[in-house]
C-alpha positions in Angstrom: 0.9 33.4 -27.2 -0.4 29.6 -27.8 -2.9 30.1 -30.5 -4.5 27.3 -30.2 -5.0 24.5 -27.5 -6.0 20.5 -26.8 -7.5 18.5 -23.5 -3.5 16.7 -22.8 -5.2 15.0 -20.3 -7.2 12.3 -22.1 -7.5 8.3 -23.1 -4.3 7.0 -25.2 -7.2 6.7 -28.1 -7.9 10.4 -27.6 -4.5 10.8 -28.1 -4.2 9.0 -31.5 -7.2 11.0 -32.5 -5.5 14.4 -32.0 -2.5 13.3 -33.4 -4.2 12.2 -36.2 -6.5 15.7 -36.5 -3.2 17.8 -35.8 -0.9 16.0 -38.7 -3.2 16.9 -41.3 -3.0 20.8 -40.3 1.2 20.4 -40.9 3.1 22.4 -43.1 5.6 20.9 -44.9 7.4 23.9 -46.1 8.7 27.5 -46.1 6.7 30.0 -43.9 8.1 32.5 -42.7 9.7 35.4 -43.1 12.7 37.1 -41.2 14.2 35.1 -38.7 15.7 36.7 -36.0 15.7 34.8 -33.2 15.0 31.6 -32.0 14.3 29.5 -29.2 15.7 26.4 -27.9 13.0 24.1 -26.2 14.1 21.1 -23.8 12.3 19.2 -21.5 13.3 17.5 -18.3 12.0 14.8 -16.0 12.7 13.7 -12.5 11.9 10.6 -11.2 12.2 11.7 -7.7 10.6 14.3 -7.5 8.0 13.1 -10.9 8.0 16.7 -12.0 8.7 17.5 -15.3 11.0 20.6 -15.8 10.7 22.6 -19.7 13.6 25.6 -20.4 13.4 27.3 -23.0 16.2 30.1 -24.3 15.7 32.6 -26.9 18.6 33.4 -28.7 20.1 36.0 -31.5 19.7 34.5 -34.9 23.6 36.1 -35.6 25.2 36.2 -32.7 23.6 33.4 -30.9 23.9 35.4 -28.1 21.5 34.6 -25.1 17.6 37.0 -25.4 15.9 35.7 -22.7 15.8 32.1 -20.4 12.2 31.0 -18.6 11.7 28.0 -17.3 9.0 25.5 -16.0 8.0 22.8 -13.7 4.6 20.2 -13.6 3.6 17.1 -12.8 2.8 14.7 -15.2 -1.2 14.4 -16.1 -0.2 11.5 -18.9 1.6 8.1 -18.7 5.0 7.9 -20.6 3.7 6.1 -23.7 6.0 5.2 -26.4 4.9 7.8 -29.5 2.4 10.0 -27.1 5.4 11.6 -25.3 3.7 14.8 -26.2 1.1 14.5 -23.8 3.5 14.5 -21.1 5.8 17.1 -22.2 3.4 19.6 -24.0 1.6 21.2 -21.3 4.5 22.1 -19.1 6.3 23.7 -22.7 3.1 25.3 -23.0 3.7 26.9 -19.2 7.3 28.1 -20.3 6.1 29.3 -23.7 3.7 31.8 -22.0 6.0 32.7 -19.7 8.3 34.7 -22.7 8.5 38.1 -23.4 8.5 38.5 -27.2 7.7 34.9 -29.6 10.6 33.7 -31.0 11.0 33.4 -35.0 12.3 30.1 -35.2 11.2 27.3 -32.1 14.2 24.3 -32.4 12.8 21.3 -30.0 15.4 18.4 -28.7 13.2 16.0 -30.1 11.8 14.6 -33.1 10.2 16.9 -35.5 7.8 14.5 -38.4 10.5 11.9 -37.7 7.7 10.3 -35.8 5.5 6.8 -36.1 2.6 9.2 -36.7 4.3 12.3 -38.1 3.9 14.4 -35.3 6.5 13.9 -32.6 7.3 17.5 -30.2 7.9 19.7 -32.2 5.4 19.1 -35.3 2.4 18.5 -32.7 3.7 22.5 -30.5 4.9 23.9 -33.6 0.7 23.3 -35.0 -0.1 24.5 -32.3 2.0 27.7 -31.3 1.6 28.3 -34.8 5.6 28.9 -35.3 8.1 27.3 -37.8 10.0 24.3 -35.4 13.0 22.4 -36.1 13.4 18.9 -34.4 16.6 18.0 -33.4 17.2 15.1 -31.6 20.2 13.1 -30.5 18.8 10.1 -31.6 16.8 8.0 -34.3 12.9 7.5 -33.5 12.1 6.0 -36.8 13.6 5.7 -40.7 16.1 4.7 -42.6 19.6 6.1 -43.1 23.6 5.6 -44.4 26.1 6.8 -41.9 27.2 10.5 -42.5 31.1 11.5 -43.6 32.6 12.2 -40.4 33.3 16.6 -40.9 31.0 19.0 -39.8 27.6 19.7 -42.4 27.9 16.3 -43.3 24.7 14.9 -43.9 22.4 12.2 -45.2 18.6 11.0 -46.0 16.5 9.7 -43.2 13.7 7.7 -45.4 10.6 6.3 -44.5 8.8 4.0 -46.9 11.3 5.8 -49.2 9.9 9.4 -48.7 12.3 11.3 -47.0 11.6 13.1 -43.5 14.4 14.3 -42.3 18.4 14.2 -42.5 21.2 12.6 -40.0 23.3 15.2 -39.8 26.9 15.8 -38.6 27.2 18.9 -36.7 30.9 18.8 -34.9 33.8 16.5 -36.7 33.7 13.2 -35.9 31.0 13.2 -33.3 27.6 11.5 -33.4 25.0 13.1 -36.0 21.7 14.4 -34.9 18.7 13.5 -36.4 17.0 16.1 -37.8 13.4 16.8 -38.9 10.9 19.5 -39.8 8.3 20.4 -37.2 5.9 23.1 -38.9 6.7 25.4 -41.1 9.7 24.3 -42.6 11.5 22.5 -45.3 13.6 19.3 -44.4 16.5 21.6 -46.2 15.5 24.4 -44.3 15.9 22.8 -40.8 19.2 21.2 -41.5 20.4 24.4 -42.4 19.5 26.2 -39.0 20.6 23.6 -36.9 24.3 24.0 -38.6 23.7 27.7 -38.5 23.6 27.9 -34.7 26.0 25.7 -34.0 28.9 26.9 -31.8 31.3 24.4 -31.9 29.6 21.5 -29.9 27.4 18.6 -31.7 24.1 20.4 -30.1 23.3 23.7 -31.8 23.2 26.8 -29.8 19.9 27.5 -28.8 19.2 23.3 -27.8 22.6 23.2 -26.5 21.8 26.6 -23.8 17.5 24.5 -23.2 19.5 21.0 -22.0 21.6 23.3 -19.5 19.2 25.4 -18.2 16.3 22.9 -18.2 19.0 20.6 -15.8 20.0 23.5 -13.8 15.9 23.9 -13.1 15.7 20.3 -12.4 18.2 20.3 -9.7 
């Protein structure tokens, strides 16, 4: 189901150039039809085993019930370089994604979208390669400036870089730390925030990435 690909085991300079090329293909507005299923995607690393584990949990967009769960494990072929994490995690995500029997309507990554030093975090990078609407839903800030949102669920503040809106800082549960939500591909900032809230199920993390995080942890163990 991956419609595009590039080499992953490349030099750092080649990786920068690939990012530059892919950023030019990003669609930063809503470009999708009816959303009936949402896939949560998370990657976990075991230093002891030197293995990356990717988990994908596809849920029903209305009931939030799981429809399909897949996972994969690989040794990383790219070193850890800040800003180039997708070159480590992308191959194992692709392997897991290829196991799905249905194509999800929306991809939600535990990671960054365009809120990235070169505008191409995991959600944006893989969204372009898979040509699917994608959202980055990160637990911490990578770049950008913001003011703390109010403590009630649904409160949000703009995440900006050089006075440009790159995402939102979103409170998904009362009195808990906010999430850093940014669009990946074919999704606007506003719609990204809407879907993170819409797929919330009483936890800090939205249900797709919460379940994927649990599944990646199980696979690692």
